[in-house]
N, C-alpha and C positions, 0 to 999 in steps of 0.2 A: 456451488456456483462455478467453481473451476474444474470440477470433475477429477480432483486429485485427493490423495490421502490427507488426513488431518495434519500429520506431521509435516508434509510438504507444503501445505497451505500456510502453516505457521512460519516455515522457512521463507516463503514468499513475502509474508507480512513483515518479517524482520528485515528483509532486504528493502522493502518500500520505506520502512521506518528509518533505515540508515540513509536513504536518499533524502528524506525530509529533514533529518538532522543536519546533513551537510548544507542544506538550503537555509538553515537557521530556524526551523520550526521545532516546537516541543512535541514530543511523541508520547504515546501511552503504549506500553508493551501489550501486544496481542490485538491492537486496534489500528486501523488506518482510516482516514477520512474517506467516505464513500465516493465523493467527487474525484479525489486523487486516484483511487483505485480504478474507477471507470475510465479516467484519462489514460492510465497506463495499460489497461487490458482491452479497452474497446475503442481507443483512439479519440475519445471525446475531448474537447478542449475545455479547460477549467481555469477560471481566473481566481487565484488564491491570494 
């Protein structure tokens, strides 16, 4: 999806999870909500 290596993709996911944790959301290692991902990478607005 991102066109990067698997290791770098997981690094991006960890960063997104850290952002969600600071906002008070619970996270699962290795996973990010699809809508949040789309908002960050494609500029779509998401109401969470």
